N, C-alpha and C positions, 0 to 999 in steps of 0.2 A: 765982672761978667755975671750975667744972670743965669740961674739954673732953674729948670722947670721940672715939676714933679706932680703927678696925678695921684691924689690920695683917694683910695677906694674905701678903706676902712674894713672891707670884708671881701674875701675871695669871690664870693657869690655875686658881687656887684660888677665884676670885671667882664670884659668881652674878648672872645678869642676869634680873630678872623680866620676863616678857613677857605682856601682857594677852591673854586668850583672844579678845577681840573683834577684835584685830589678826589673830590666826591664822584666825579664822572668816570674817571679812568683808573685810579689806584684803589679806591675803597672796595669796589665790587669784586675784585679778584683776590683781595687779601683776607686772611683769617680774621674773624671778629675780634679775637684777643689782640691781634697785632694793631688793628685800627684803634682799639681802646688805648693802647700804650702810646700810639702816635698822638692822638688827640690830647691825652693827659700831658705829654711832654710839651706839645705846642702851647697849651694853656699856660704852662709855667714860663714859657718864653716871654709872655706878655704880662707877667706879674713877677717881676724880679724881687719884690718884697717878701716873697715866701721863703721860708727856711730851706736850705739845701736838703735833698733827700737822696737815698741810694736805691738800687733796684729792689732791695728787700722791702723798703717802705712803699714803693710803687706797687709791688705785688700785694701787699697788705691792703692798700687803699682800693685796688681794683679787684680784689678777691681772686688773685691769680697766684701761680707759682713763680718764684724768682726765676726759674729756668725759662718760663714762658716770656718773661719780660726781656731776658737776654736774647732769646730767639727773635723777639719782635724787633729789637734794635738791629740785629744782624740782617733781618729781612729788609728793613727800610734802607739800610746802608747799601745792600745789593741792588735796591731799586734806584739808588742814586739821588734820593731826595733829603738825605741827612748824612752827617758824618759822626763818627764816634771816636773820641781820643781817650784812651785809658790814662788816667792820672794816678792810679793806685790799684791795689788788689780789688777793691770793691767800688772805686770811684771812677767816673768818666765825665768828659765834657761832650755834651750832645749839641751839635749844631744843626739847626733846621734850615734848609735852603728854600728860597722862593722858587717854587716848581716852574712857574711860567718863565721867570727870568733865567732859570737854568737851561730851559729849552731854547730860548731866544739867543742866549749868549753862551751856547754850549762850548764854544772854543775857548772861553775864558776859564782859567783854572780856579778851582775851589781850593780852600785850605786843605792841606793833606788829610786824607781820611785814613784813620787807622782802625780797621775792624778788630774787635777784641778777639784775641785767641783764647781758647778754652784753657783756663788756668789749671795747672796740676795741683790738686788739693794737697794741702800740707797734711791733712788727716785722711787716710784711706776711707774711713767711715763716712766722711762727707760725700765722697764720690759714690759710695754704695747707696746713700740716702737719696742722692740726686737720681741715680738710676731707678731707685724704688718708685719715686714720684713719676718719672717718665714712663715706667712700665705700667703703673696703675692708670695713668692718663690714657695710654694706648688701649687699655681695657674699656675705658669709658667711651672711646671713639669720639662722638660729637660733643658729649657733655664734658664740661671742665670741672676738675676737682674743686669742690667748694672750700672756702676757708675753714669751715667747721670740720670737714673731713681731714684737711691738712693738719689741723691741731689735734684731731683724734688720733691719727697715725703717729704723730710725734709723741703723744702721751703714752701710746702703747709701748713705744721704745723706751720711754723714761720709766713708766710705772710697772709695766709687765716684763721689761728687759727683753722684748722681742728684738731679734735682728731685723734689718731691713728686708732680707730675703724671706723671713717668716711672715712679715707684714704682707708682702706680695701674695704669698700662698693663701693667707687668711682672707684677703680681699677677693682673690680669684675664687676661692671656695664659696664665699658668701654670695658673690654675684651669680655663680652657677646655681646655687640653691634658690636664689630669688627668681631667676629666669624660669625655674621649673614650677613656680607658683602660678596659680590660675587667676591672680589678681594683680593690679597695678600698685606699686609701692610709691609713696611720696618720698621726696628727698629726706625728710625727717625720719620716716620709717626705715629707709635704707640705712641711715646712720645708726639708728637704734638696733637694727638687725646686725650690723657690723659689730657693734659693741657687745651684743649678746654672744655672738660666735667667738669673738676674741676672748671674752671672759671664760667661756667653756674651754678654749685651748689653754689658757693660762692655768685654770684649775686642774687640767690634765697634765700639767708639768711641761708644756711646750715652751721652748725658748728660741730655738733656731729652726732653720728650714728643714733639716733632717728629721727633727722631732715632729715638726708640723706635717711632713709627708707621711710619717708613720701613723700619726693620729688620724689623718684623713683616711688612710687605708683601713685602719681599725674601725673607724666610724662607719665606713661603707660596709664592712663585714658584719658589724652589729646590726645595721639597718636591714641587711639581707636576712639575718636571722630573725629579727622582729617580724619581717614580712612573712617568712615561712610559718612562724607560729600563728600569726593572725590569720593567715590563709587557711590553715588547718582548723582553726576555731570558727571560720566563717565570718570573720570580722573584716569589713572593708573600709578601714580608715587608719589614720596614723595613731600609734599608741600614745596614750596620755603619759604625763610625767610619772605618775604612780605606777603605771603598767610597765614602763621602761625600767623603773627602779626594781620592780619585782623580777622581771626577766634578767636584769643585770645580776641579781642575787643568784639566780640559777647558774649563770655563766661564770661569774667572777668569784662569788663566795663559795658556791658548791663545787665549782670547777667542772660542771657538766658540759658535754658537747651537744651540738644540735641533734645528733643521732640519739643520745640518751633521752633528751627532752621529747623527741618524737616517739620514743618507746612509751613514755608516760602519757602522751596524748592518745596513743592507741589503746590504752587500757580502760577507756570508758567510751560509751556510745554517745554521750552528750558532754563533751569536755568543756570545762570553763577554767578560768585562771585560778580561782581559789582551789578547785579540786586538784588541778595539776600541781599546784604549789604544795599541797598536802602529800602527794605521792613523792615528789622530788625531795621534800624535806625529810620524809621517812627514809628514803634511800641514802641521803646524806648522813643521817644519824646512824645508819647501819654501816657506814664506811664504804658504800659502793662507789667505784670510780670508773669502771669499764662496762662495755656491753655484756661481757661474760658474767660480771657480777649481777647485772640486771636479769639475765636469762635464768639465773638460779633462783630468783625471787618469783616464785609461781603465784599468780593471782589467787587469792583465797576464794573458794566457792561461796555462793550466797547462803548455802545450808551445809551443815556437817552431819554425816550419818551417825546414828546413835551407836554407842559402844556395844559390841557383840556380848551376848550372855556368856558368862564364864562357864566352862565345862563342869559337869557334876563330878564331884570327887568319888572315889571308890567307897569310902565309908558311908557317904550319903546314899549311894546306890544300894548298898547292903541294908541300910535302914528301911529304904522303901520296900525291898523284897520281904523283909521280916514282917512289915506291916501288912503286906498282901497275904502272907500265910496265916497271920493271926486273925484277920477278918474275913478270910475266904469262906470258911464254913458258914458263918452267919449270913454273908452276902448271898452265896449261891444256894443255901438251904431254902431261903424264901422263894427262890426261883425254880425249885425242883418240881417236876410234873410227873404224877404216877400214871401208869398205863390205864388204871381204872377210871381215871378222870377223862380219858379220851373217849 
């Protein structure tokens, strides 16, 4: 018996027939990611020479999450145009139906369709990671998480030891900060911003969501303090790195509160960062810690009065009197006036 086989040589040379009824009625109402998964699977139906793949491989090829691929299969099963039979934890047999034929012969039975049930992860962390990606995807709304971002978040968990919940907070914090900017970020700039923020959290000792929340609150308080100082100085911009480092020295190294720093600001008519740093450094070296300590440090006047003349001692007074007696006759003799001269 003869057997027939079409040799393509390359997947790009193949042809995938797509029913117009799918294009006209199913595609317009489905999510774009679901359509991508359907077409990808349909293509493989017509090229059996391709090596078998699982959902993770499909997600990688289509730049999607594996959870998105699973949701796409479940969606098309619910639409009745394919069936899914689980053959293992990560393997399944996907059967694509001829849509027109299914409608014309709807009374005929299809092979039993077994919709995949969500597997209970053997590792609780896998479920937390899945929820992490789902939560981040919800933050993105219409945009799909890119493959680069997926790998970035995974690297954070591997290299920075972030928990999935910490990753969620870092991404949420970063997106909020980006949305406050007055310019548009490209996808590459968004990813770069994510990495910068994550590195800052890591350097601050953040590992889990509790530490992430505390760091976010602390950062908000610091930003408010920076704003108050710059407002007093009449500076209407964000502080530069060097300026933040200088102010951090006042808060962290010297242990001064914003009230004490405000006292330093009030001690000059034309305050500037360098001058204020000099005042605070002096207070730190003197061991000042509270407002009460600061109040004792009276600002020095611009000029100091000369020392008062020491009182004349009794012995010196007597010497002056003796001198008067000794020279009195000579002094007054020259000034005497006789009546005859008048």
